[in-house]
PDB file of N, H, CA, C and O in Angstrom:
ATOM      1  N   UNK A   1    -113.688  85.974 -79.381  1.00  0.00           N
ATOM      2  CA  UNK A   1    -114.908  85.782 -80.180  1.00  0.00           C
ATOM      3  C   UNK A   1    -114.541  85.559 -81.659  1.00  0.00           C
ATOM      4  O   UNK A   1    -115.116  84.696 -82.323  1.00  0.00           O
ATOM      5  N   UNK A   2    -113.593  86.337 -82.156  1.00  0.00           N
ATOM      6  H   UNK A   2    -113.126  87.037 -81.616  1.00  0.00           H
ATOM      7  CA  UNK A   2    -113.216  86.177 -83.561  1.00  0.00           C
ATOM      8  C   UNK A   2    -112.609  84.804 -83.822  1.00  0.00           C
ATOM      9  O   UNK A   2    -112.859  84.193 -84.861  1.00  0.00           O
ATOM     10  N   UNK A   3    -111.803  84.321 -82.864  1.00  0.00           N
ATOM     11  H   UNK A   3    -111.600  84.818 -82.020  1.00  0.00           H
ATOM     12  CA  UNK A   3    -111.183  83.006 -83.042  1.00  0.00           C
ATOM     13  C   UNK A   3    -112.242  81.911 -83.034  1.00  0.00           C
ATOM     14  O   UNK A   3    -112.082  80.887 -83.698  1.00  0.00           O
ATOM     15  N   UNK A   4    -113.324  82.122 -82.285  1.00  0.00           N
ATOM     16  H   UNK A   4    -113.453  82.954 -81.746  1.00  0.00           H
ATOM     17  CA  UNK A   4    -114.380  81.110 -82.223  1.00  0.00           C
ATOM     18  C   UNK A   4    -115.264  81.196 -83.465  1.00  0.00           C
ATOM     19  O   UNK A   4    -115.670  80.174 -84.018  1.00  0.00           O
ATOM     20  N   UNK A   5    -115.558  82.427 -83.899  1.00  0.00           N
ATOM     21  H   UNK A   5    -115.228  83.257 -83.450  1.00  0.00           H
ATOM     22  CA  UNK A   5    -116.468  82.586 -85.040  1.00  0.00           C
ATOM     23  C   UNK A   5    -115.786  82.234 -86.364  1.00  0.00           C
ATOM     24  O   UNK A   5    -116.438  81.739 -87.283  1.00  0.00           O
ATOM     25  N   UNK A   6    -114.485  82.484 -86.463  1.00  0.00           N
ATOM     26  H   UNK A   6    -113.955  82.885 -85.716  1.00  0.00           H
ATOM     27  CA  UNK A   6    -113.769  82.260 -87.724  1.00  0.00           C
ATOM     28  C   UNK A   6    -113.947  80.854 -88.275  1.00  0.00           C
ATOM     29  O   UNK A   6    -114.496  80.688 -89.364  1.00  0.00           O
ATOM     30  N   UNK A   7    -113.485  79.817 -87.531  1.00  0.00           N
ATOM     31  H   UNK A   7    -113.039  79.952 -86.646  1.00  0.00           H
ATOM     32  CA  UNK A   7    -113.622  78.439 -88.024  1.00  0.00           C
ATOM     33  C   UNK A   7    -115.081  78.029 -88.207  1.00  0.00           C
ATOM     34  O   UNK A   7    -115.406  77.286 -89.132  1.00  0.00           O
ATOM     35  N   UNK A   8    -115.958  78.510 -87.330  1.00  0.00           N
ATOM     36  H   UNK A   8    -115.694  79.114 -86.578  1.00  0.00           H
ATOM     37  CA  UNK A   8    -117.375  78.147 -87.441  1.00  0.00           C
ATOM     38  C   UNK A   8    -117.937  78.694 -88.748  1.00  0.00           C
ATOM     39  O   UNK A   8    -118.656  77.995 -89.461  1.00  0.00           O
ATOM     40  N   UNK A   9    -117.607  79.946 -89.059  1.00  0.00           N
ATOM     41  H   UNK A   9    -117.022  80.514 -88.479  1.00  0.00           H
ATOM     42  CA  UNK A   9    -118.101  80.537 -90.296  1.00  0.00           C
ATOM     43  C   UNK A   9    -117.538  79.794 -91.507  1.00  0.00           C
ATOM     44  O   UNK A   9    -118.230  79.610 -92.508  1.00  0.00           O
ATOM     45  N   UNK A  10    -116.274  79.368 -91.406  1.00  0.00           N
ATOM     46  H   UNK A  10    -115.712  79.518 -90.593  1.00  0.00           H
ATOM     47  CA  UNK A  10    -115.682  78.634 -92.532  1.00  0.00           C
ATOM     48  C   UNK A  10    -116.356  77.283 -92.702  1.00  0.00           C
ATOM     49  O   UNK A  10    -116.621  76.851 -93.824  1.00  0.00           O
ATOM     50  N   UNK A  11    -116.635  76.612 -91.581  1.00  0.00           N
ATOM     51  H   UNK A  11    -116.420  76.963 -90.669  1.00  0.00           H
ATOM     52  CA  UNK A  11    -117.288  75.302 -91.668  1.00  0.00           C
ATOM     53  C   UNK A  11    -118.697  75.440 -92.244  1.00  0.00           C
ATOM     54  O   UNK A  11    -119.151  74.583 -93.002  1.00  0.00           O
ATOM     55  N   UNK A  12    -119.381  76.521 -91.881  1.00  0.00           N
ATOM     56  H   UNK A  12    -119.012  77.217 -91.265  1.00  0.00           H
ATOM     57  CA  UNK A  12    -120.738  76.737 -92.394  1.00  0.00           C
ATOM     58  C   UNK A  12    -120.676  77.178 -93.852  1.00  0.00           C
ATOM     59  O   UNK A  12    -121.497  76.760 -94.669  1.00  0.00           O
ATOM     60  N   UNK A  13    -119.696  78.027 -94.175  1.00  0.00           N
ATOM     61  H   UNK A  13    -119.029  78.367 -93.511  1.00  0.00           H
ATOM     62  CA  UNK A  13    -119.612  78.567 -95.533  1.00  0.00           C
ATOM     63  C   UNK A  13    -119.148  77.499 -96.524  1.00  0.00           C
ATOM     64  O   UNK A  13    -119.456  77.588 -97.713  1.00  0.00           O
ATOM     65  N   UNK A  14    -118.409  76.487 -96.047  1.00  0.00           N
ATOM     66  H   UNK A  14    -118.159  76.415 -95.081  1.00  0.00           H
ATOM     67  CA  UNK A  14    -117.901  75.462 -96.958  1.00  0.00           C
ATOM     68  C   UNK A  14    -118.998  74.771 -97.751  1.00  0.00           C
ATOM     69  O   UNK A  14    -118.996  74.849 -98.980  1.00  0.00           O
ATOM     70  N   UNK A  15    -119.949  74.089 -97.082  1.00  0.00           N
ATOM     71  H   UNK A  15    -119.950  74.026 -96.084  1.00  0.00           H
ATOM     72  CA  UNK A  15    -121.038  73.426 -97.805  1.00  0.00           C
ATOM     73  C   UNK A  15    -121.898  74.414 -98.583  1.00  0.00           C
ATOM     74  O   UNK A  15    -122.341  74.121 -99.694  1.00  0.00           O
ATOM     75  N   UNK A  16    -122.134  75.600 -97.987  1.00  0.00           N
ATOM     76  H   UNK A  16    -121.774  75.838 -97.085  1.00  0.00           H
ATOM     77  CA  UNK A  16    -122.977  76.579 -98.683  1.00  0.00           C
ATOM     78  C   UNK A  16    -122.287  77.084 -99.940  1.00  0.00           C
ATOM     79  O   UNK A  16    -122.942  77.323-100.954  1.00  0.00           O
ATOM     80  N   UNK A  17    -120.959  77.250 -99.883  1.00  0.00           N
ATOM     81  H   UNK A  17    -120.427  77.056 -99.059  1.00  0.00           H
ATOM     82  CA  UNK A  17    -120.235  77.718-101.064  1.00  0.00           C
ATOM     83  C   UNK A  17    -120.347  76.689-102.184  1.00  0.00           C
ATOM     84  O   UNK A  17    -120.471  77.050-103.355  1.00  0.00           O
ATOM     85  N   UNK A  18    -120.301  75.397-101.821  1.00  0.00           N
ATOM     86  H   UNK A  18    -120.200  75.104-100.871  1.00  0.00           H
ATOM     87  CA  UNK A  18    -120.466  74.357-102.838  1.00  0.00           C
ATOM     88  C   UNK A  18    -121.867  74.419-103.437  1.00  0.00           C
ATOM     89  O   UNK A  18    -122.036  74.312-104.652  1.00  0.00           O
ATOM     90  N   UNK A  19    -122.877  74.593-102.570  1.00  0.00           N
ATOM     91  H   UNK A  19    -122.740  74.679-101.584  1.00  0.00           H
ATOM     92  CA  UNK A  19    -124.252  74.685-103.059  1.00  0.00           C
ATOM     93  C   UNK A  19    -124.422  75.924-103.923  1.00  0.00           C
ATOM     94  O   UNK A  19    -125.114  75.898-104.941  1.00  0.00           O
ATOM     95  N   UNK A  20    -123.771  77.026-103.498  1.00  0.00           N
ATOM     96  H   UNK A  20    -123.209  77.047-102.672  1.00  0.00           H
ATOM     97  CA  UNK A  20    -123.902  78.278-104.252  1.00  0.00           C
ATOM     98  C   UNK A  20    -123.245  78.133-105.621  1.00  0.00           C
ATOM     99  O   UNK A  20    -123.791  78.590-106.626  1.00  0.00           O
ATOM    100  N   UNK A  21    -122.063  77.492-105.662  1.00  0.00           N
ATOM    101  H   UNK A  21    -121.620  77.121-104.846  1.00  0.00           H
ATOM    102  CA  UNK A  21    -121.393  77.332-106.951  1.00  0.00           C
ATOM    103  C   UNK A  21    -122.212  76.417-107.858  1.00  0.00           C
ATOM    104  O   UNK A  21    -122.366  76.702-109.046  1.00  0.00           O
ATOM    105  N   UNK A  22    -122.740  75.320-107.309  1.00  0.00           N
ATOM    106  H   UNK A  22    -122.615  75.089-106.344  1.00  0.00           H
ATOM    107  CA  UNK A  22    -123.586  74.426-108.105  1.00  0.00           C
ATOM    108  C   UNK A  22    -124.841  75.165-108.552  1.00  0.00           C
ATOM    109  O   UNK A  22    -125.278  75.023-109.694  1.00  0.00           O
ATOM    110  N   UNK A  23    -125.421  75.958-107.647  1.00  0.00           N
ATOM    111  H   UNK A  23    -125.066  76.073-106.719  1.00  0.00           H
ATOM    112  CA  UNK A  23    -126.608  76.736-107.991  1.00  0.00           C
ATOM    113  C   UNK A  23    -126.300  77.757-109.067  1.00  0.00           C
ATOM    114  O   UNK A  23    -127.123  78.001-109.949  1.00  0.00           O
ATOM    115  N   UNK A  24    -125.104  78.364-108.999  1.00  0.00           N
ATOM    116  H   UNK A  24    -124.435  78.166-108.283  1.00  0.00           H
ATOM    117  CA  UNK A  24    -124.731  79.357-109.997  1.00  0.00           C
ATOM    118  C   UNK A  24    -124.537  78.701-111.356  1.00  0.00           C
ATOM    119  O   UNK A  24    -124.937  79.257-112.379  1.00  0.00           O
ATOM    120  N   UNK A  25    -123.926  77.522-111.370  1.00  0.00           N
ATOM    121  H   UNK A  25    -123.601  77.071-110.539  1.00  0.00           H
ATOM    122  CA  UNK A  25    -123.729  76.817-112.644  1.00  0.00           C
ATOM    123  C   UNK A  25    -125.084  76.443-113.234  1.00  0.00           C
ATOM    124  O   UNK A  25    -125.322  76.649-114.424  1.00  0.00           O
ATOM    125  N   UNK A  26    -125.978  75.891-112.401  1.00  0.00           N
ATOM    126  H   UNK A  26    -125.784  75.723-111.434  1.00  0.00           H
ATOM    127  CA  UNK A  26    -127.314  75.538-112.881  1.00  0.00           C
ATOM    128  C   UNK A  26    -128.097  76.783-113.260  1.00  0.00           C
ATOM    129  O   UNK A  26    -128.823  76.791-114.254  1.00  0.00           O
ATOM    130  N   UNK A  27    -127.947  77.837-112.461  1.00  0.00           N
ATOM    131  H   UNK A  27    -127.358  77.830-111.654  1.00  0.00           H
ATOM    132  CA  UNK A  27    -128.670  79.079-112.727  1.00  0.00           C
ATOM    133  C   UNK A  27    -128.189  79.732-114.013  1.00  0.00           C
ATOM    134  O   UNK A  27    -128.987  80.297-114.760  1.00  0.00           O
ATOM    135  N   UNK A  28    -126.881  79.658-114.275  1.00  0.00           N
ATOM    136  H   UNK A  28    -126.233  79.199-113.668  1.00  0.00           H
ATOM    137  CA  UNK A  28    -126.349  80.274-115.489  1.00  0.00           C
ATOM    138  C   UNK A  28    -126.858  79.544-116.718  1.00  0.00           C
ATOM    139  O   UNK A  28    -127.204  80.174-117.717  1.00  0.00           O
ATOM    140  N   UNK A  29    -126.907  78.199-116.653  1.00  0.00           N
ATOM    141  H   UNK A  29    -126.626  77.686-115.842  1.00  0.00           H
ATOM    142  CA  UNK A  29    -127.396  77.447-117.801  1.00  0.00           C
ATOM    143  C   UNK A  29    -128.877  77.754-118.023  1.00  0.00           C
ATOM    144  O   UNK A  29    -129.317  77.943-119.157  1.00  0.00           O
ATOM    145  N   UNK A  30    -129.639  77.802-116.930  1.00  0.00           N
ATOM    146  H   UNK A  30    -129.282  77.648-116.009  1.00  0.00           H
ATOM    147  CA  UNK A  30    -131.064  78.125-117.073  1.00  0.00           C
ATOM    148  C   UNK A  30    -131.227  79.552-117.573  1.00  0.00           C
ATOM    149  O   UNK A  30    -132.090  79.832-118.405  1.00  0.00           O
ATOM    150  N   UNK A  31    -130.384  80.464-117.055  1.00  0.00           N
ATOM    151  H   UNK A  31    -129.683  80.236-116.379  1.00  0.00           H
ATOM    152  CA  UNK A  31    -130.465  81.862-117.477  1.00  0.00           C
ATOM    153  C   UNK A  31    -130.148  81.978-118.963  1.00  0.00           C
ATOM    154  O   UNK A  31    -130.815  82.720-119.685  1.00  0.00           O
ATOM    155  N   UNK A  32    -129.129  81.245-119.423  1.00  0.00           N
ATOM    156  H   UNK A  32    -128.588  80.643-118.837  1.00  0.00           H
ATOM    157  CA  UNK A  32    -128.766  81.278-120.835  1.00  0.00           C
ATOM    158  C   UNK A  32    -129.901  80.733-121.691  1.00  0.00           C
ATOM    159  O   UNK A  32    -130.209  81.300-122.740  1.00  0.00           O
ATOM    160  N   UNK A  33    -130.531  79.639-121.257  1.00  0.00           N
ATOM    161  H   UNK A  33    -130.281  79.179-120.405  1.00  0.00           H
ATOM    162  CA  UNK A  33    -131.648  79.085-122.008  1.00  0.00           C
ATOM    163  C   UNK A  33    -132.799  80.076-122.047  1.00  0.00           C
ATOM    164  O   UNK A  33    -133.439  80.247-123.085  1.00  0.00           O
ATOM    165  N   UNK A  34    -133.067  80.734-120.911  1.00  0.00           N
ATOM    166  H   UNK A  34    -132.547  80.595-120.068  1.00  0.00           H
ATOM    167  CA  UNK A  34    -134.136  81.724-120.877  1.00  0.00           C
ATOM    168  C   UNK A  34    -133.808  82.894-121.794  1.00  0.00           C
ATOM    169  O   UNK A  34    -134.697  83.422-122.462  1.00  0.00           O
ATOM    170  N   UNK A  35    -132.544  83.306-121.834  1.00  0.00           N
ATOM    171  H   UNK A  35    -131.822  82.878-121.292  1.00  0.00           H
ATOM    172  CA  UNK A  35    -132.154  84.410-122.709  1.00  0.00           C
ATOM    173  C   UNK A  35    -132.308  84.005-124.171  1.00  0.00           C
ATOM    174  O   UNK A  35    -132.718  84.821-124.997  1.00  0.00           O
ATOM    175  N   UNK A  36    -131.982  82.752-124.501  1.00  0.00           N
ATOM    176  H   UNK A  36    -131.648  82.089-123.830  1.00  0.00           H
ATOM    177  CA  UNK A  36    -132.155  82.284-125.872  1.00  0.00           C
ATOM    178  C   UNK A  36    -133.630  82.334-126.254  1.00  0.00           C
ATOM    179  O   UNK A  36    -133.979  82.755-127.357  1.00  0.00           O
ATOM    180  N   UNK A  37    -134.501  81.896-125.327  1.00  0.00           N
ATOM    181  H   UNK A  37    -134.217  81.554-124.432  1.00  0.00           H
ATOM    182  CA  UNK A  37    -135.944  81.905-125.601  1.00  0.00           C
ATOM    183  C   UNK A  37    -136.426  83.336-125.753  1.00  0.00           C
ATOM    184  O   UNK A  37    -137.190  83.645-126.667  1.00  0.00           O
ATOM    185  N   UNK A  38    -135.973  84.224-124.845  1.00  0.00           N
ATOM    186  H   UNK A  38    -135.352  83.973-124.103  1.00  0.00           H
ATOM    187  CA  UNK A  38    -136.409  85.630-124.908  1.00  0.00           C
ATOM    188  C   UNK A  38    -135.917  86.270-126.201  1.00  0.00           C
ATOM    189  O   UNK A  38    -136.660  87.001-126.856  1.00  0.00           O
ATOM    190  N   UNK A  39    -134.656  85.996-126.575  1.00  0.00           N
ATOM    191  H   UNK A  39    -134.052  85.402-126.043  1.00  0.00           H
ATOM    192  CA  UNK A  39    -134.117  86.560-127.811  1.00  0.00           C
ATOM    193  C   UNK A  39    -134.878  86.029-129.016  1.00  0.00           C
ATOM    194  O   UNK A  39    -135.159  86.783-129.948  1.00  0.00           O
ATOM    195  N   UNK A  40    -135.214  84.744-129.014  1.00  0.00           N
ATOM    196  H   UNK A  40    -134.985  84.131-128.258  1.00  0.00           H
ATOM    197  CA  UNK A  40    -135.956  84.160-130.128  1.00  0.00           C
ATOM    198  C   UNK A  40    -137.327  84.817-130.234  1.00  0.00           C
ATOM    199  O   UNK A  40    -137.788  85.127-131.332  1.00  0.00           O
ATOM    200  N   UNK A  41    -137.981  85.030-129.083  1.00  0.00           N
ATOM    201  H   UNK A  41    -137.606  84.778-128.191  1.00  0.00           H
ATOM    202  CA  UNK A  41    -139.310  85.651-129.096  1.00  0.00           C
ATOM    203  C   UNK A  41    -139.202  87.091-129.576  1.00  0.00           C
ATOM    204  O   UNK A  41    -140.053  87.563-130.331  1.00  0.00           O
ATOM    205  N   UNK A  42    -138.148  87.797-129.137  1.00  0.00           N
ATOM    206  H   UNK A  42    -137.457  87.414-128.524  1.00  0.00           H
ATOM    207  CA  UNK A  42    -138.002  89.208-129.518  1.00  0.00           C
ATOM    208  C   UNK A  42    -137.672  89.328-131.005  1.00  0.00           C
ATOM    209  O   UNK A  42    -138.183  90.219-131.684  1.00  0.00           O
ATOM    210  N   UNK A  43    -136.817  88.434-131.515  1.00  0.00           N
ATOM    211  H   UNK A  43    -136.401  87.710-130.963  1.00  0.00           H
ATOM    212  CA  UNK A  43    -136.395  88.543-132.904  1.00  0.00           C
ATOM    213  C   UNK A  43    -137.504  88.089-133.843  1.00  0.00           C
ATOM    214  O   UNK A  43    -137.708  88.669-134.909  1.00  0.00           O
ATOM    215  N   UNK A  44    -138.228  87.029-133.427  1.00  0.00           N
ATOM    216  H   UNK A  44    -138.062  86.558-132.560  1.00  0.00           H
ATOM    217  CA  UNK A  44    -139.291  86.523-134.287  1.00  0.00           C
ATOM    218  C   UNK A  44    -140.628  87.093-133.845  1.00  0.00           C
ATOM    219  O   UNK A  44    -141.658  86.787-134.445  1.00  0.00           O
TER     220      UNK A  44
END
């Protein structure tokens, strides 16, 4: 079972890992922009 699940999980995780990394990069930029807006609102 482990030998069958191993490659399958890797094949499934491959595309998802790319999507997750792209999502994290986009999410971090959006998060940084949101933090800048929140900081600007808090300071001003």
